[in-house]
N, C-alpha and C positions, 0 to 999 in steps of 0.2 A: 265545754263548747267545742265543736269540731271545726278545726282549721281546715279551709279547702282552698287550694291554689286552682283557680279557674283561668285556663290557659287558652289564649287565642292568638291568631296570626295572620288570618286572611279573611276576605269579605264574608263568605258564608258562616265563618265561625263567629264574627261580630254579631250577626243576625241572631243565631242560635244562643249565644251567650247572653244576649240582652234579656231574654226571658228567664234564664236560669239565675243570672246575677240579680234580677229584681227580686226573685223568689228567695235567694240567700239573704238578701239584705232585710227583707221583710221578716226574716225568722230570728227567734232569739237563740237558736240552737246552733247557728253556724256563724263563723268568722271567715269572710271571704277576702282573699288576696288575689286581685286581678293582675294577670301577667300577660304583657303583649310581647311576642317574639320579634315584631318588626319584620316578619316575612313579606306583608304588604305594607309598604312604607310610604307610598304616594298618598298625599293628602286626600285625593279623590277616591282612593281605595282603602282608606283608613279613618283618619280623623273625623271625616264628615259622618261616618257611620256610628261613631261614638256620640257625638253630639245629637244626631237625629234620633237615635234609639234609646237616648237616656242612659247610656252606659257610663258609669264613673271613670274618671282618669285612671288609668292603670297605676298601680303602685310600683311596677317595675315595667320598663320598656327596654328590651334587650338590643334593639336597634341592629338586628342582624343583617336585614337587606337581602338582596338576590345573590345567588352563587350557583354552582353546580349542586346537584342533590346531595351528594356526600359532604361537600364543604358546608352547605347551609345546615344540614342535620347535625353535623359535628359541632358546629358554631353555636347552634341553639342549646345542644346538650352541655357544652361547657359552660356557657353562660347561666343556664337553668340550674346546673347543680349547685352553683353558689347561692342562688336564691333559695333553694330547698335547705342547705346548710344554715342559712340565716333565719328562715321561717319555721323550719321543722314542722311541715304540714302533716295533717292525718289522711288527707285525700287529694288526688289530683283529678280534675275533670278536664277531658280533652274531647275534641269534635272531629268527626268526620275522618279524613284521610290525607291531611297535608304532611310536609316534612315536620311541621311544628307539632303535629299529633303524635308521630312516631318518635320524634326526639323526647317529648314529654314523657311517653309511656316508657321508653328505655331508661331515662333517668330515674323515674319513680320506682320502677321494678327493682333497680340495682340498690336503691336506698331503702327498700322495704315500705314504701308508700303505697297504699291501695289506689287503684286507678277506676275511675268511672268514664266508660267510653259512650258518649252520646252519638247516636247514629251507627250503632254497632250491627254487624251481620250483613251489611251490604257487599254484594259480589258483582263484578263484571265477568270474572274469569278470563280477563284479558291481562296476562302478566307482563306484557310490554308497557303497562301503565304504572308509573311509580305509584299512583294512588292505590291500586290493588295490593301492592306489596305493603304499603303503610297500614291500610285498614285491616289486613289479615293479621299481621304482627301484633297491632294494638289490641285486636280482639283476644288474642292468645295470651296477653299479658294483664288483662283486665279483670277486676273483681266485680264490677257492676257493668253489664252490657245492655244498655238502653236501645232497644230496637224500635224503628218507626212502624214496623208492619209485620204481618205474619209471615211473608216471604223471608225477611231477614232473620227471623226466629229459626225458620225451617233451615236456612243456610247454617246456622250455627249448630243446630243439632245434627245435621248431616256431617259435620266436621268434628262433632264430639266435644264442642266447646260449651262449657256451662252446664247448669242443671235445671230441669223443670220438674216439679216446683222448685223455686229459688231456694237455695240454702245460703244464708248470708255469712260466708267466710271466704278467705282468699283461696282456700283449697276446693270450694265449691262455688264458683262464680255465680252471681245472681243474673239470670237472663229474664228481661221483662219486655213486653210489648207495651210501651209507654204511649205510643202514638208518636207523631212527628213534631218536634219542638219547633220547627220552621212554621208549622201551622198556627201555633200559639202566637207567634208575631205577625204572620200574614193576615190573620183574622182582625188583629187590632189595627194594624196599619190600613188594611182594605177599608175599614169603616171611616178612616180619616181622609182617605184620597178618592175623591169623586170626579172632580173636573177634568176635561180633556187636557192634557199637558201642554204647556205653553210652547214648548219645543216644536210642537206640531202644526204651528200656525201657517207655516209655508206649504203644507200638504192639503190636498183637497179632502173636506170633511165628509164628502159622500162616498169615499172609497175605503174599503178595509185595508189596513196596512200590515205588513209582516214585521215583527220585531226579531232582529237577528244578533246573536252574540256568537263569538268564536275565541276560544283561548287555548284549548288542549295542544300540548306540544305535538302530537302526532298529526294534527292538522296544520298547525302554523309553521312547523319546521320542515315539512315535506311540501315543496313547492308544487309538485304535481297534484297532491291532494287539494291544497289551498286553492289553486288554480281551478281545478274542477268544480269545487264547491262554490266558489265565488262567481264563476261563469254561470252556473245555474241560477245563482242569486240575481245576476244581471238579467237573465232571461225573465225571471219573475218580475223584476223591476220595470220591464217593458210595459206592463200592464197594471201592476199594483206598486205602491210606495213601499219601500223598505227602510225602516229605521235601524240604524247600526251603531249603538254605542261601542266604540272600538277600544278593546283592551290594549294597554300599552305595548304589550308583547306582539299582539297580532298587527297593530299599525306599522310596525317596522319590518314586517315580513311580506306584506302585500306587494306583489310586482306592480311596476309603475303602469303597464298597460291595462292591467285588470282594474287598478285604481281609477284610471281615466274612463274606462268602460262603465264602471259603477256611477261615476260622477255625471256621466252622460244621461243616465237613466234616472229614474226617480229614487235614488239612494241618498237618504239623509244621515250624514255622519255626525255622530255626537261624541263628546267626551264621556268617560265612564259615568254612570248614573249613581246617585245615591239610592238607598233602599227605597225610600218614599218616591223617587223618580222611576224606579224600575217597576214598582207596583203600579203607579199611574199609567206607565206604558202598556203593562200587562193587561190592566183592566179595559183598555181602549183597543187592543190589538185584535187583528182578525186571526193571525196565526202566529206562533213562536218557532223560530228556527235556532236550535242551539246545541252545542256540544257540552253544555254545563249540566252536570247532575242536579244542582240546586235549582236552577231555573226551570228543568223539566217539571219538578214537583210544584214550583210556584205557579207554573202555567196551568197545571192540573187543578190546583186550589181555585183559580179563577176561571176554569172550565173553557181552556182553550186548547186547540189542537196543536200538537208539537212534532216538528220535523227534527230528526236527531242525525246529524251527519256523522254518524259512528257506526261500527259493526254490531255494538252491544250497548246495553243500558245497565247501570246499577239498579234502575227502577223497573224490573221486569213486569211487575204488576201493572204499571201504567201502559206499557207497550201492549199487555194482554187485553186491556179494555178496548184497544183500537183508537184510542185518542191521541196516541204517540206512534210514529213510524219511523223505524231505522232506515236510513238511505245510504250509509256509509259515505265515501267521497263521491258518489254518482250524482253529479250536478243536474243531469237530466231528470232523473228520478226525484231529486229535492224539488225541482221546479214543478213537476207534475203533482207530487204529493201536496205541496203547499197551496197549489192553485185548487186542488180538490177540497182542502180543508177551508179555504176562503169562500169557495162557492156552497160547500155543504158542510158546515161546522158540526163536529161531533156532538152528541147530545147525552151520551151515558157517562157519568162521572160518579160510580159507586164510591161510598166512603171507605178509603183504604188506610187512612193515617190518623185516625183517632178524632178527638173532639175539641183539640185546642187547649187541653189541660195537662200537657205532657210535663211541664216543669214541676208541678206539684207532686205528680207521681215519682219523678226522680228524687226529689228531696226526701219524700216518705221512704223510698227504698234505701237511701243512704243512712237515714236515721235508724232504720231496722238493723242495719249492719253493725251499730254501735250499742 
């Protein structure tokens, strides 16, 4: 039996891990050890996702919490190393590009444990983003690189990481286009969520609304960027309702005058949403405004135009379709693009991310490696 540590720590990872955990538990070939780093420790950002997505309670919760990037990564490494010494796993599965991801990859590589990186090959080429460093280093250390799209495979080939066709050994990492595991979960949840969310009862039902999320540190920590972005949002809210589930980090950063301006307009502030909640909001939204990589894709799955207040995206293929537009911190452009999407929604959404059966492909690839 192959012993696998399935490592999570943040909201997008809980969603991705739910599909893979379900597949591990259904297989007689794997013994899954679920580990939660505690990087997202707020109940609304963590516990609710486990309950809602049917993820079993983690065997280990490292309870790391928030800190600087270096301190957080180091703390996860120290705690995780003890878990490895106890469990002696054959494989570590990590997701995306968080500090949890990098910490896990570093510990596993030093202990000779093979790494499967889910969502490998993404690149923004913005090296001021901690996520870009995390994902590149993790790719370089991984034995299985599970790519969600052809573009992510092309990035790895350009960097000389991995081999095609795949050779299943640590010296020749396996690079596969598995499709996007987020799609596995989104398709299942989308079938369950159909009604207009109850939180929207105060909004006019005859007007399309914008769904807004902001959490990237380069947007929340730079007051001039945050002010420009949210000023554009306030201009949009003069005519269209804006639904804003506020990330805890962002809530503490919004200047008081901008908060008052948003409250004066049709901006509905909400606490962070569960995955079921965000899918419900997506299905009924007219446009999505987000700096989140995960939400860009989720919006694409539900055929929504996306306004991205960043200078680049990890999901260049979405931008190439015209259904997503980069506005950086230009609030005026954000307002204009969002209005255009609300009045003329995009209609072209080619299949970019597979068929919703990514988890099965990942399990089969790991099995072949043994």
